[in-house]
MIDOSE-1310 file (N, C-alpha, C; in nm, 2 decimals, decimal comma, always signed):
residues 300
mahd	+7,49/+11,21/+11,55/+7,41/+11,15/+11,44/+7,43/+11,00/+11,44; +7,32/+10,93/+11,42/+7,32/+10,79/+11,43/+7,39/+10,72/+11,31; +7,47/+10,62/+11,34/+7,54/+10,55/+11,23/+7,47/+10,41/+11,20; +7,40/+10,36/+11,30/+7,33/+10,23/+11,27/+7,43/+10,12/+11,22
hhqh	+7,54/+10,10/+11,29/+7,65/+10,02/+11,23/+7,61/+9,88/+11,20; +7,52/+9,82/+11,27/+7,49/+9,68/+11,24/+7,40/+9,66/+11,13; +7,36/+9,77/+11,06/+7,26/+9,76/+10,95/+7,32/+9,79/+10,82; +7,45/+9,78/+10,80/+7,50/+9,83/+10,67/+7,47/+9,73/+10,56
ehrh	+7,43/+9,78/+10,45/+7,43/+9,71/+10,32/+7,56/+9,72/+10,27; +7,60/+9,74/+10,17/+7,72/+9,81/+10,12/+7,80/+9,86/+10,24; +7,88/+9,77/+10,28/+7,96/+9,81/+10,40/+7,86/+9,82/+10,52; +7,75/+9,75/+10,51/+7,65/+9,75/+10,61/+7,69/+9,64/+10,71
ghth	+7,68/+9,67/+10,83/+7,69/+9,56/+10,93/+7,83/+9,54/+10,97; +7,90/+9,63/+11,04/+8,03/+9,61/+11,07/+8,06/+9,60/+11,22; +7,97/+9,54/+11,29/+8,00/+9,52/+11,43/+8,07/+9,38/+11,45; +8,19/+9,38/+11,50/+8,26/+9,26/+11,53/+8,32/+9,25/+11,67
ghdt	+8,23/+9,27/+11,76/+8,28/+9,27/+11,90/+8,37/+9,39/+11,93; +8,44/+9,38/+12,04/+8,53/+9,49/+12,08/+8,64/+9,51/+11,98; +8,68/+9,41/+11,91/+8,77/+9,42/+11,80/+8,71/+9,49/+11,68; +8,77/+9,60/+11,64/+8,70/+9,68/+11,53/+8,74/+9,63/+11,39
didw	+8,82/+9,52/+11,38/+8,85/+9,47/+11,25/+8,72/+9,40/+11,19; +8,70/+9,41/+11,06/+8,58/+9,36/+11,00/+8,61/+9,26/+10,89; +8,56/+9,15/+10,90/+8,58/+9,04/+10,79/+8,47/+9,05/+10,69; +8,50/+9,13/+10,58/+8,39/+9,15/+10,48/+8,36/+9,02/+10,41
nemg	+8,46/+8,93/+10,39/+8,43/+8,81/+10,32/+8,32/+8,73/+10,40; +8,34/+8,72/+10,53/+8,24/+8,65/+10,61/+8,11/+8,71/+10,61; +8,11/+8,84/+10,59/+7,98/+8,92/+10,60/+7,90/+8,92/+10,46; +7,96/+8,86/+10,36/+7,90/+8,87/+10,23/+7,75/+8,83/+10,22
plle	+7,72/+8,71/+10,27/+7,57/+8,67/+10,27/+7,48/+8,77/+10,35; +7,53/+8,81/+10,46/+7,45/+8,90/+10,54/+7,43/+9,04/+10,47; +7,54/+9,09/+10,41/+7,53/+9,22/+10,34/+7,43/+9,20/+10,22; +7,44/+9,09/+10,15/+7,35/+9,07/+10,04/+7,20/+9,06/+10,08
tqae	+7,18/+8,98/+10,19/+7,04/+8,96/+10,23/+6,98/+9,10/+10,28; +7,06/+9,17/+10,35/+7,02/+9,30/+10,41/+6,98/+9,40/+10,29; +7,07/+9,41/+10,20/+7,05/+9,50/+10,09/+6,92/+9,46/+10,01; +6,90/+9,33/+10,00/+6,77/+9,29/+9,93/+6,65/+9,33/+10,01
lftp	+6,66/+9,32/+10,14/+6,55/+9,36/+10,23/+6,53/+9,51/+10,22; +6,64/+9,59/+10,21/+6,63/+9,73/+10,21/+6,60/+9,79/+10,07; +6,58/+9,71/+9,97/+6,56/+9,75/+9,84/+6,46/+9,87/+9,82; +6,35/+9,87/+9,90/+6,26/+9,99/+9,89/+6,32/+10,12/+9,92
vyer	+6,41/+10,12/+10,01/+6,49/+10,25/+10,04/+6,57/+10,29/+9,92; +6,65/+10,20/+9,87/+6,73/+10,23/+9,76/+6,65/+10,27/+9,63; +6,54/+10,21/+9,61/+6,46/+10,24/+9,49/+6,41/+10,38/+9,51; +6,36/+10,42/+9,63/+6,31/+10,56/+9,65/+6,42/+10,66/+9,64
amaw	+6,54/+10,62/+9,69/+6,66/+10,71/+9,68/+6,69/+10,73/+9,53; +6,69/+10,63/+9,45/+6,73/+10,64/+9,31/+6,63/+10,72/+9,23; +6,50/+10,71/+9,27/+6,40/+10,79/+9,20/+6,42/+10,94/+9,23; +6,46/+10,97/+9,35/+6,49/+11,10/+9,39/+6,62/+11,15/+9,31
lake	+6,72/+11,07/+9,31/+6,84/+11,11/+9,24/+6,81/+11,13/+9,09; +6,72/+11,05/+9,03/+6,69/+11,06/+8,89/+6,64/+11,20/+8,85; +6,59/+11,27/+8,94/+6,54/+11,40/+8,91/+6,65/+11,50/+8,89; +6,77/+11,47/+8,95/+6,88/+11,55/+8,93/+6,98/+11,50/+8,83
vtep	+7,00/+11,37/+8,83/+7,09/+11,30/+8,74/+7,02/+11,25/+8,62; +7,02/+11,32/+8,51/+6,95/+11,27/+8,39/+7,04/+11,20/+8,29; +7,00/+11,08/+8,26/+7,08/+11,00/+8,16/+7,23/+11,00/+8,19; +7,26/+10,95/+8,30/+7,41/+10,93/+8,33/+7,47/+10,83/+8,24
gliv	+7,60/+10,86/+8,20/+7,67/+10,76/+8,12/+7,74/+10,66/+8,21; +7,79/+10,70/+8,32/+7,87/+10,62/+8,41/+7,83/+10,64/+8,56; +7,79/+10,53/+8,62/+7,76/+10,54/+8,77/+7,86/+10,45/+8,84; +7,92/+10,51/+8,94/+8,02/+10,44/+9,02/+7,97/+10,41/+9,16
dags	+7,97/+10,29/+9,21/+7,93/+10,25/+9,34/+8,05/+10,23/+9,43; +8,09/+10,33/+9,51/+8,22/+10,33/+9,58/+8,20/+10,26/+9,71; +8,25/+10,14/+9,72/+8,23/+10,06/+9,84/+8,10/+9,97/+9,82; +8,10/+9,90/+9,71/+7,98/+9,83/+9,66/+7,94/+9,71/+9,74
gpgv	+8,04/+9,65/+9,81/+8,00/+9,52/+9,87/+7,96/+9,42/+9,77; +7,86/+9,34/+9,79/+7,82/+9,23/+9,70/+7,74/+9,28/+9,58; +7,72/+9,41/+9,56/+7,67/+9,46/+9,43/+7,52/+9,47/+9,42; +7,45/+9,44/+9,53/+7,30/+9,45/+9,52/+7,26/+9,59/+9,47
vtcl	+7,31/+9,69/+9,54/+7,27/+9,83/+9,50/+7,32/+9,87/+9,36; +7,44/+9,82/+9,33/+7,50/+9,85/+9,20/+7,40/+9,80/+9,09; +7,35/+9,68/+9,11/+7,26/+9,62/+9,01/+7,13/+9,70/+9,01; +7,08/+9,75/+9,12/+6,96/+9,83/+9,12/+6,99/+9,96/+9,04
faea	+7,11/+10,02/+9,05/+7,14/+10,14/+8,97/+7,13/+10,10/+8,82; +7,18/+9,98/+8,79/+7,18/+9,94/+8,65/+7,03/+9,93/+8,60; +6,94/+9,89/+8,68/+6,80/+9,87/+8,65/+6,73/+10,01/+8,64; +6,77/+10,10/+8,74/+6,70/+10,23/+8,75/+6,75/+10,32/+8,64
fpga	+6,87/+10,30/+8,59/+6,93/+10,39/+8,48/+6,97/+10,30/+8,37; +6,88/+10,26/+8,28/+6,91/+10,15/+8,18/+7,01/+10,20/+8,07; +7,03/+10,33/+8,07/+7,13/+10,38/+7,97/+7,27/+10,39/+8,02; +7,29/+10,36/+8,15/+7,42/+10,38/+8,21/+7,50/+10,25/+8,22
rvva	+7,63/+10,28/+8,22/+7,72/+10,17/+8,26/+7,75/+10,19/+8,41; +7,76/+10,08/+8,48/+7,78/+10,09/+8,63/+7,91/+10,01/+8,66; +7,98/+10,06/+8,76/+8,10/+10,00/+8,81/+8,09/+9,98/+8,96; +8,11/+9,86/+9,01/+8,11/+9,83/+9,15/+8,26/+9,83/+9,19
vdst	+8,29/+9,92/+9,29/+8,42/+9,93/+9,34/+8,43/+9,89/+9,48; +8,52/+9,79/+9,51/+8,53/+9,74/+9,65/+8,67/+9,69/+9,66; +8,72/+9,68/+9,79/+8,85/+9,62/+9,81/+8,85/+9,47/+9,83; +8,74/+9,41/+9,83/+8,73/+9,27/+9,87/+8,68/+9,19/+9,74
epll	+8,77/+9,11/+9,68/+8,74/+9,04/+9,56/+8,63/+8,94/+9,57; +8,61/+8,87/+9,69/+8,50/+8,78/+9,70/+8,36/+8,85/+9,69; +8,36/+8,97/+9,74/+8,23/+9,05/+9,73/+8,21/+9,09/+9,59; +8,31/+9,12/+9,52/+8,30/+9,16/+9,38/+8,26/+9,04/+9,29
erar	+8,30/+8,92/+9,33/+8,26/+8,80/+9,26/+8,11/+8,78/+9,28; +8,06/+8,81/+9,40/+7,91/+8,80/+9,42/+7,84/+8,91/+9,33; +7,91/+9,03/+9,32/+7,85/+9,13/+9,25/+7,84/+9,09/+9,10; +7,94/+9,04/+9,04/+7,94/+8,99/+8,90/+7,84/+8,89/+8,88
arav	+7,83/+8,79/+8,97/+7,73/+8,68/+8,96/+7,59/+8,74/+8,96; +7,56/+8,84/+9,05/+7,43/+8,90/+9,05/+7,40/+8,97/+8,93; +7,50/+9,04/+8,87/+7,47/+9,12/+8,75/+7,43/+9,02/+8,63; +7,49/+8,90/+8,63/+7,45/+8,80/+8,53/+7,31/+8,76/+8,55
rqgv	+7,27/+8,73/+8,68/+7,14/+8,69/+8,71/+7,03/+8,79/+8,68; +7,07/+8,92/+8,70/+6,98/+9,03/+8,68/+6,97/+9,08/+8,53; +7,06/+9,02/+8,45/+7,06/+9,05/+8,31/+7,12/+9,19/+8,28; +7,21/+9,24/+8,36/+7,27/+9,37/+8,34/+7,42/+9,35/+8,32
adrf	+7,48/+9,23/+8,30/+7,62/+9,21/+8,30/+7,69/+9,28/+8,18; +7,61/+9,31/+8,07/+7,67/+9,38/+7,96/+7,70/+9,53/+7,99; +7,65/+9,58/+8,10/+7,67/+9,72/+8,14/+7,74/+9,73/+8,28; +7,80/+9,62/+8,32/+7,84/+9,61/+8,46/+7,99/+9,57/+8,47
dtla	+8,07/+9,66/+8,54/+8,21/+9,63/+8,56/+8,24/+9,63/+8,71; +8,36/+9,58/+8,74/+8,40/+9,58/+8,88/+8,54/+9,64/+8,88; +8,58/+9,70/+8,99/+8,71/+9,75/+9,01/+8,75/+9,72/+9,16; +8,87/+9,65/+9,17/+8,91/+9,61/+9,30/+9,02/+9,70/+9,35
gelp	+9,01/+9,74/+9,48/+9,12/+9,82/+9,53/+9,07/+9,91/+9,65; +9,16/+9,98/+9,71/+9,12/+10,05/+9,83/+9,08/+10,19/+9,79; +8,97/+10,24/+9,85/+8,92/+10,37/+9,83/+9,01/+10,47/+9,91; +9,03/+10,59/+9,87/+8,97/+10,65/+9,74/+9,07/+10,63/+9,62
gvld	+9,19/+10,58/+9,65/+9,30/+10,58/+9,54/+9,26/+10,50/+9,42; +9,18/+10,39/+9,44/+9,15/+10,30/+9,33/+9,06/+10,37/+9,23; +8,99/+10,48/+9,26/+8,91/+10,55/+9,17/+8,99/+10,61/+9,06; +9,12/+10,63/+9,08/+9,21/+10,69/+8,97/+9,22/+10,59/+8,86
eley	+9,18/+10,46/+8,88/+9,19/+10,37/+8,77/+9,07/+10,37/+8,68; +8,96/+10,45/+8,71/+8,85/+10,46/+8,63/+8,89/+10,51/+8,49; +8,83/+10,46/+8,39/+8,86/+10,51/+8,25/+8,80/+10,64/+8,22; +8,68/+10,67/+8,28/+8,61/+10,79/+8,26/+8,56/+10,85/+8,39
padl	+8,54/+10,98/+8,39/+8,48/+11,04/+8,51/+8,34/+11,00/+8,53; +8,29/+11,00/+8,65/+8,16/+10,95/+8,68/+8,05/+11,06/+8,67; +7,94/+11,03/+8,62/+7,82/+11,12/+8,62/+7,75/+11,11/+8,75; +7,76/+10,99/+8,82/+7,70/+10,98/+8,95/+7,80/+10,89/+9,03
lwas	+7,85/+10,93/+9,14/+7,93/+10,85/+9,23/+7,85/+10,83/+9,36; +7,82/+10,71/+9,39/+7,74/+10,67/+9,51/+7,83/+10,61/+9,61; +7,82/+10,66/+9,74/+7,90/+10,60/+9,85/+7,81/+10,58/+9,96; +7,77/+10,45/+9,98/+7,68/+10,42/+10,09/+7,75/+10,37/+10,21
rslh	+7,77/+10,45/+10,31/+7,83/+10,42/+10,44/+7,97/+10,35/+10,41; +8,04/+10,39/+10,31/+8,17/+10,35/+10,29/+8,27/+10,46/+10,33; +8,23/+10,59/+10,32/+8,32/+10,70/+10,35/+8,37/+10,69/+10,50; +8,28/+10,65/+10,59/+8,33/+10,66/+10,73/+8,42/+10,54/+10,77
hlgd	+8,46/+10,46/+10,67/+8,56/+10,36/+10,69/+8,70/+10,41/+10,64; +8,70/+10,54/+10,60/+8,83/+10,60/+10,55/+8,87/+10,70/+10,66; +9,00/+10,69/+10,69/+9,05/+10,77/+10,80/+9,03/+10,92/+10,79; +9,07/+10,97/+10,67/+9,05/+11,12/+10,64/+8,94/+11,14/+10,55
qraa	+8,82/+11,16/+10,61/+8,70/+11,17/+10,53/+8,70/+11,29/+10,44; +8,75/+11,40/+10,49/+8,76/+11,53/+10,41/+8,84/+11,50/+10,28; +8,96/+11,44/+10,30/+9,04/+11,42/+10,18/+8,98/+11,32/+10,09; +8,91/+11,22/+10,14/+8,84/+11,12/+10,06/+8,73/+11,18/+9,98
laaf	+8,66/+11,28/+10,04/+8,55/+11,35/+9,96/+8,61/+11,43/+9,85; +8,73/+11,49/+9,87/+8,79/+11,57/+9,77/+8,83/+11,47/+9,65; +8,88/+11,35/+9,69/+8,92/+11,25/+9,59/+8,79/+11,20/+9,51; +8,68/+11,18/+9,58/+8,56/+11,14/+9,52/+8,52/+11,25/+9,42
aarl	+8,52/+11,38/+9,46/+8,47/+11,49/+9,38/+8,56/+11,50/+9,26; +8,69/+11,47/+9,27/+8,78/+11,48/+9,15/+8,75/+11,38/+9,05; +8,68/+11,27/+9,08/+8,65/+11,17/+8,98/+8,51/+11,19/+8,92; +8,45/+11,30/+8,95/+8,32/+11,34/+8,89/+8,34/+11,41/+8,75
apgg	+8,26/+11,38/+8,66/+8,25/+11,47/+8,54/+8,19/+11,60/+8,57; +8,23/+11,71/+8,50/+8,16/+11,84/+8,52/+8,01/+11,82/+8,51; +7,94/+11,87/+8,62/+7,80/+11,85/+8,63/+7,76/+11,72/+8,69; +7,86/+11,63/+8,73/+7,83/+11,51/+8,79/+7,79/+11,52/+8,94
tlal	+7,73/+11,42/+8,99/+7,67/+11,42/+9,13/+7,74/+11,32/+9,22; +7,78/+11,37/+9,34/+7,82/+11,28/+9,44/+7,71/+11,26/+9,54; +7,68/+11,13/+9,57/+7,57/+11,10/+9,66/+7,62/+11,02/+9,78; +7,61/+11,06/+9,90/+7,65/+10,99/+10,02/+7,53/+10,95/+10,10
legg	+7,53/+10,82/+10,13/+7,44/+10,77/+10,23/+7,51/+10,76/+10,36; +7,49/+10,85/+10,45/+7,55/+10,86/+10,58/+7,45/+10,91/+10,68; +7,45/+10,86/+10,81/+7,37/+10,91/+10,91/+7,23/+10,84/+10,91; +7,13/+10,92/+10,94/+6,99/+10,86/+10,95/+6,96/+10,83/+11,10
lptr	+6,88/+10,74/+11,13/+6,84/+10,70/+11,26/+6,86/+10,55/+11,29; +6,89/+10,52/+11,41/+6,91/+10,37/+11,44/+6,78/+10,29/+11,41; +6,80/+10,18/+11,35/+6,69/+10,09/+11,32/+6,63/+10,03/+11,44; +6,50/+10,02/+11,45/+6,43/+9,95/+11,56/+6,37/+9,82/+11,51
flpr	+6,37/+9,73/+11,61/+6,31/+9,60/+11,58/+6,20/+9,56/+11,67; +6,19/+9,63/+11,79/+6,10/+9,59/+11,90/+6,04/+9,71/+11,97; +5,93/+9,69/+12,04/+5,88/+9,80/+12,12/+5,97/+9,83/+12,23; +5,95/+9,95/+12,29/+6,04/+10,00/+12,40/+6,03/+9,90/+12,52
digi	+5,91/+9,85/+12,55/+5,89/+9,75/+12,66/+5,85/+9,62/+12,59; +5,94/+9,52/+12,60/+5,92/+9,40/+12,53/+5,87/+9,29/+12,63; +5,84/+9,33/+12,76/+5,79/+9,23/+12,85/+5,89/+9,15/+12,93; +6,02/+9,16/+12,89/+6,13/+9,09/+12,96/+6,24/+9,19/+12,98
grpg	+6,31/+9,18/+13,08/+6,42/+9,28/+13,11/+6,37/+9,42/+13,13; +6,46/+9,51/+13,13/+6,43/+9,65/+13,15/+6,39/+9,71/+13,02; +6,28/+9,80/+13,02/+6,24/+9,87/+12,89/+6,36/+9,95/+12,84; +6,36/+9,97/+12,71/+6,46/+10,06/+12,65/+6,59/+9,99/+12,61
lqar	+6,58/+9,86/+12,58/+6,70/+9,78/+12,55/+6,77/+9,84/+12,43; +6,70/+9,86/+12,32/+6,77/+9,91/+12,20/+6,84/+10,04/+12,21; +6,78/+10,13/+12,29/+6,84/+10,26/+12,32/+6,98/+10,24/+12,39; +6,98/+10,15/+12,48/+7,11/+10,12/+12,55/+7,21/+10,06/+12,45
ldav	+7,16/+9,97/+12,37/+7,25/+9,91/+12,27/+7,31/+10,02/+12,17; +7,23/+10,11/+12,14/+7,27/+10,22/+12,05/+7,39/+10,29/+12,12; +7,39/+10,32/+12,25/+7,49/+10,39/+12,31/+7,62/+10,31/+12,31; +7,61/+10,18/+12,33/+7,73/+10,09/+12,32/+7,79/+10,09/+12,18
eeew	+7,70/+10,09/+12,08/+7,74/+10,09/+11,94/+7,81/+10,22/+11,90; +7,76/+10,33/+11,96/+7,83/+10,46/+11,93/+7,97/+10,46/+11,98; +7,99/+10,40/+12,10/+8,13/+10,38/+12,15/+8,22/+10,30/+12,06; +8,16/+10,19/+12,01/+8,23/+10,10/+11,92/+8,27/+10,18/+11,79
farm	+8,17/+10,26/+11,74/+8,20/+10,33/+11,62/+8,31/+10,43/+11,64; +8,32/+10,49/+11,75/+8,43/+10,59/+11,78/+8,56/+10,52/+11,78; +8,56/+10,40/+11,84/+8,69/+10,32/+11,84/+8,73/+10,28/+11,70; +8,63/+10,23/+11,62/+8,66/+10,19/+11,49/+8,72/+10,31/+11,41
radl	+8,66/+10,43/+11,42/+8,71/+10,55/+11,35/+8,85/+10,58/+11,40; +8,87/+10,58/+11,53/+9,00/+10,61/+11,58/+9,11/+10,51/+11,54; +9,08/+10,39/+11,51/+9,17/+10,28/+11,48/+9,21/+10,29/+11,33; +9,14/+10,36/+11,25/+9,17/+10,37/+11,11/+9,30/+10,43/+11,08
pgsv	+9,37/+10,39/+10,98/+9,50/+10,46/+10,94/+9,47/+10,60/+10,90; +9,55/+10,69/+10,95/+9,53/+10,83/+10,92/+9,40/+10,89/+10,97; +9,35/+10,84/+11,07/+9,22/+10,89/+11,12/+9,22/+11,03/+11,16; +9,12/+11,11/+11,11/+9,11/+11,25/+11,14/+8,97/+11,27/+11,20
aete	+8,95/+11,33/+11,31/+8,82/+11,36/+11,37/+8,76/+11,47/+11,28; +8,63/+11,45/+11,25/+8,56/+11,54/+11,16/+8,42/+11,56/+11,21; +8,37/+11,69/+11,21/+8,23/+11,71/+11,24/+8,15/+11,66/+11,12; +8,05/+11,58/+11,15/+7,97/+11,52/+11,05/+7,86/+11,61/+10,99
dwpa	+7,91/+11,72/+10,94/+7,82/+11,81/+10,87/+7,84/+11,78/+10,72; +7,77/+11,69/+10,67/+7,80/+11,64/+10,54/+7,78/+11,74/+10,43; +7,67/+11,82/+10,43/+7,67/+11,93/+10,33/+7,79/+12,02/+10,33; +7,83/+12,06/+10,45/+7,95/+12,15/+10,46/+8,07/+12,08/+10,41
llts	+8,09/+11,95/+10,44/+8,20/+11,88/+10,39/+8,20/+11,86/+10,23; +8,08/+11,84/+10,18/+8,07/+11,84/+10,03/+8,10/+11,97/+9,97; +8,06/+12,08/+10,04/+8,10/+12,21/+9,99/+8,25/+12,24/+9,99; +8,31/+12,19/+10,10/+8,45/+12,21/+10,11/+8,53/+12,13/+10,01
aglk	+8,47/+12,03/+9,95/+8,53/+11,95/+9,84/+8,52/+12,02/+9,71; +8,46/+12,14/+9,70/+8,44/+12,21/+9,58/+8,31/+12,19/+9,51; +8,22/+12,12/+9,57/+8,09/+12,08/+9,51/+7,98/+12,19/+9,54; +7,88/+12,19/+9,46/+7,77/+12,29/+9,48/+7,64/+12,22/+9,49
htrt	+7,54/+12,30/+9,52/+7,39/+12,26/+9,52/+7,37/+12,14/+9,61; +7,41/+12,15/+9,73/+7,39/+12,04/+9,82/+7,24/+12,02/+9,85; +7,20/+11,89/+9,86/+7,07/+11,85/+9,90/+7,07/+11,74/+10,00; +6,97/+11,72/+10,08/+6,96/+11,61/+10,18/+6,82/+11,56/+10,18
rsfl	+6,81/+11,43/+10,19/+6,67/+11,37/+10,21/+6,69/+11,24/+10,27; +6,59/+11,21/+10,36/+6,59/+11,08/+10,43/+6,48/+10,99/+10,38; +6,50/+10,86/+10,38/+6,41/+10,76/+10,33/+6,38/+10,66/+10,44; +6,25/+10,63/+10,45/+6,21/+10,54/+10,56/+6,19/+10,40/+10,51
ldlp	+6,24/+10,31/+10,59/+6,22/+10,16/+10,58/+6,12/+10,13/+10,68; +6,00/+10,08/+10,64/+5,89/+10,05/+10,74/+5,84/+9,91/+10,71; +5,89/+9,81/+10,78/+5,84/+9,68/+10,76/+5,77/+9,64/+10,89; +5,64/+9,66/+10,90/+5,56/+9,65/+11,02/+5,55/+9,50/+11,07
apat	+5,52/+9,49/+11,20/+5,48/+9,36/+11,26/+5,34/+9,32/+11,20; +5,32/+9,19/+11,19/+5,42/+9,08/+11,21/+5,52/+9,07/+11,10; +5,64/+9,05/+11,13/+5,75/+9,05/+11,04/+5,74/+8,93/+10,94; +5,78/+8,95/+10,82/+5,79/+8,84/+10,72/+5,91/+8,75/+10,77
drar	+5,92/+8,63/+10,71/+6,03/+8,54/+10,74/+6,16/+8,61/+10,71; +6,17/+8,68/+10,60/+6,30/+8,74/+10,56/+6,33/+8,85/+10,66; +6,24/+8,93/+10,70/+6,26/+9,04/+10,79/+6,30/+8,98/+10,93; +6,23/+8,88/+10,97/+6,26/+8,82/+11,10/+6,40/+8,76/+11,10
ayvv	+6,44/+8,70/+10,99/+6,58/+8,64/+10,98/+6,68/+8,75/+10,99; +6,65/+8,86/+10,93/+6,75/+8,98/+10,93/+6,76/+9,03/+11,08; +6,65/+9,04/+11,15/+6,65/+9,08/+11,29/+6,74/+8,98/+11,37; +6,71/+8,86/+11,35/+6,79/+8,76/+11,42/+6,94/+8,77/+11,40
aals	+6,98/+8,79/+11,27/+7,12/+8,81/+11,24/+7,18/+8,93/+11,30; +7,10/+9,04/+11,29/+7,15/+9,17/+11,34/+7,17/+9,17/+11,49; +7,07/+9,11/+11,56/+7,08/+9,10/+11,71/+7,19/+9,00/+11,75; +7,21/+8,90/+11,67/+7,32/+8,80/+11,70/+7,45/+8,87/+11,70
rlrq	+7,47/+8,95/+11,59/+7,60/+9,03/+11,58/+7,61/+9,13/+11,69; +7,50/+9,19/+11,73/+7,51/+9,29/+11,84/+7,54/+9,22/+11,97; +7,49/+9,10/+11,99/+7,51/+9,02/+12,11/+7,66/+9,00/+12,13; +7,73/+8,96/+12,02/+7,87/+8,95/+12,02/+7,94/+9,08/+12,05
avae	+7,89/+9,18/+11,99/+7,96/+9,31/+12,00/+7,95/+9,38/+12,14; +7,84/+9,36/+12,21/+7,82/+9,44/+12,33/+7,83/+9,35/+12,46; +7,89/+9,23/+12,45/+7,90/+9,14/+12,56/+7,96/+9,21/+12,68; +8,06/+9,30/+12,66/+8,13/+9,37/+12,77/+8,07/+9,51/+12,79
gvda	+7,98/+9,55/+12,71/+7,94/+9,69/+12,72/+7,80/+9,71/+12,78; +7,73/+9,60/+12,81/+7,60/+9,62/+12,88/+7,60/+9,53/+13,00; +7,50/+9,56/+13,09/+7,50/+9,48/+13,22/+7,45/+9,34/+13,20; +7,46/+9,27/+13,30/+7,42/+9,12/+13,30/+7,27/+9,11/+13,26
edra	+7,19/+9,20/+13,31/+7,04/+9,19/+13,28/+7,02/+9,20/+13,13; +7,08/+9,30/+13,07/+7,06/+9,32/+12,93/+7,12/+9,20/+12,85; +7,23/+9,15/+12,89/+7,29/+9,03/+12,82/+7,19/+8,92/+12,83; +7,13/+8,90/+12,95/+7,04/+8,79/+12,96/+6,91/+8,81/+12,87
tldr	+6,87/+8,94/+12,86/+6,76/+8,97/+12,78/+6,79/+8,93/+12,63; +6,91/+8,97/+12,59/+6,95/+8,94/+12,45/+6,96/+8,79/+12,43; +7,00/+8,72/+12,53/+7,01/+8,57/+12,51/+6,87/+8,52/+12,50; +6,78/+8,57/+12,57/+6,64/+8,52/+12,55/+6,58/+8,55/+12,42
lldp	+6,61/+8,68/+12,37/+6,56/+8,72/+12,24/+6,61/+8,63/+12,13; +6,73/+8,57/+12,15/+6,80/+8,50/+12,05/+6,78/+8,34/+12,06; +6,71/+8,30/+12,17/+6,69/+8,16/+12,19/+6,56/+8,11/+12,12; +6,58/+8,03/+12,01/+6,46/+7,99/+11,93/+6,35/+7,92/+12,02
sdpa	+6,39/+7,86/+12,13/+6,30/+7,78/+12,21/+6,22/+7,87/+12,31; +6,26/+8,00/+12,32/+6,19/+8,09/+12,41/+6,08/+8,16/+12,34; +5,96/+8,15/+12,40/+5,84/+8,22/+12,33/+5,86/+8,37/+12,32; +5,95/+8,43/+12,40/+5,98/+8,57/+12,40/+6,09/+8,61/+12,30
svhr	+6,14/+8,51/+12,22/+6,25/+8,53/+12,13/+6,20/+8,60/+12,00; +6,29/+8,67/+11,93/+6,25/+8,73/+11,81/+6,22/+8,63/+11,70; +6,26/+8,50/+11,72/+6,22/+8,39/+11,63/+6,07/+8,37/+11,64; +6,00/+8,41/+11,75/+5,87/+8,36/+11,77/+5,77/+8,48/+11,80
rpdv	+5,82/+8,58/+11,86/+5,72/+8,68/+11,91/+5,66/+8,76/+11,79; +5,53/+8,80/+11,81/+5,46/+8,86/+11,70/+5,48/+9,01/+11,68; +5,56/+9,08/+11,77/+5,57/+9,22/+11,76/+5,70/+9,27/+11,70; +5,77/+9,18/+11,63/+5,90/+9,21/+11,56/+5,87/+9,29/+11,44
fvlg	+5,94/+9,40/+11,42/+5,93/+9,48/+11,30/+6,07/+9,53/+11,26; +6,08/+9,60/+11,15/+6,20/+9,67/+11,11/+6,16/+9,81/+11,07; +6,22/+9,91/+11,14/+6,19/+10,05/+11,11/+6,32/+10,13/+11,12; +6,35/+10,20/+11,01/+6,47/+10,28/+11,01/+6,46/+10,40/+10,91
aytv	+6,55/+10,50/+10,93/+6,56/+10,61/+10,84/+6,70/+10,62/+10,79; +6,72/+10,65/+10,66/+6,85/+10,65/+10,59/+6,86/+10,78/+10,52; +6,97/+10,85/+10,54/+6,98/+10,99/+10,49/+7,09/+10,99/+10,37; +7,05/+11,05/+10,27/+7,13/+11,07/+10,15/+7,16/+11,22/+10,13
htav	+7,29/+11,25/+10,11/+7,33/+11,39/+10,09/+7,39/+11,39/+9,95; +7,36/+11,49/+9,87/+7,41/+11,50/+9,73/+7,47/+11,64/+9,71; +7,56/+11,65/+9,61/+7,62/+11,78/+9,57/+7,67/+11,75/+9,43; +7,69/+11,86/+9,35/+7,72/+11,86/+9,21/+7,86/+11,93/+9,18
rpvw	+7,94/+11,87/+9,10/+8,06/+11,93/+9,05/+8,03/+12,04/+8,95; +8,08/+12,16/+8,98/+8,05/+12,27/+8,88/+8,09/+12,24/+8,74; +8,02/+12,29/+8,64/+8,05/+12,27/+8,50/+8,18/+12,35/+8,46; +8,19/+12,47/+8,52/+8,31/+12,55/+8,48/+8,43/+12,51/+8,56
């Protein structure tokens, strides 16, 4: 299952070279810009969730990053209080500032600490707990899901955004280098992801059958749906800037994982003076699929 590691909103974008440590403070602006670009995906996911989660009192965003999606939840569910939970205080500062700008600060709280233990500090159980690509940063995902489920109110919903398909920016044959560059980059990223998972404290290998894992946490009524982000060529300035940033991070990450020809191709794609670069070429687009899995805590 694809993880699309360089595309994370909310813990989106964690490729940092062969070193699997992630500087979330440094990534704040990129995480914020990406989540804004991906807003159509989140809005469609929230409209789908709203059919199951009616009038939630408390929504918890577990692994909120800079709070872009947390604020979208506040707008989508105007009767709810929302809590952005993250381990990085500078990202929560961004979240609080955004809540003020969006006019939802009166219903917006933050909670700083490491998942999943920090959720014990919530004053009330959650009617909706959203975890967007934050779970796979926790060593024991099965135990973390059980902890997430325990913080739900009876009838509350746990929603995971995990998996989907790798995002594409360019055609298979871009006229320079060997065709299929992004597919080869995907393979290198999968190796990076495996190392990142293995390096986590208490790492436990787990089959990524998310509905089965949700069921094992004592939840019922699993559902799964994927949402498409389709920003066609020619790319807007904002989409093009995102592609440049994502490929730049990938170039750092895969320097030792691809051959010299692919590194040279990446260098050309990132050279603003090169007509074949993503800064200038007309065929740049953003296309990806993002999968949400949900389950409900039984009322009894």
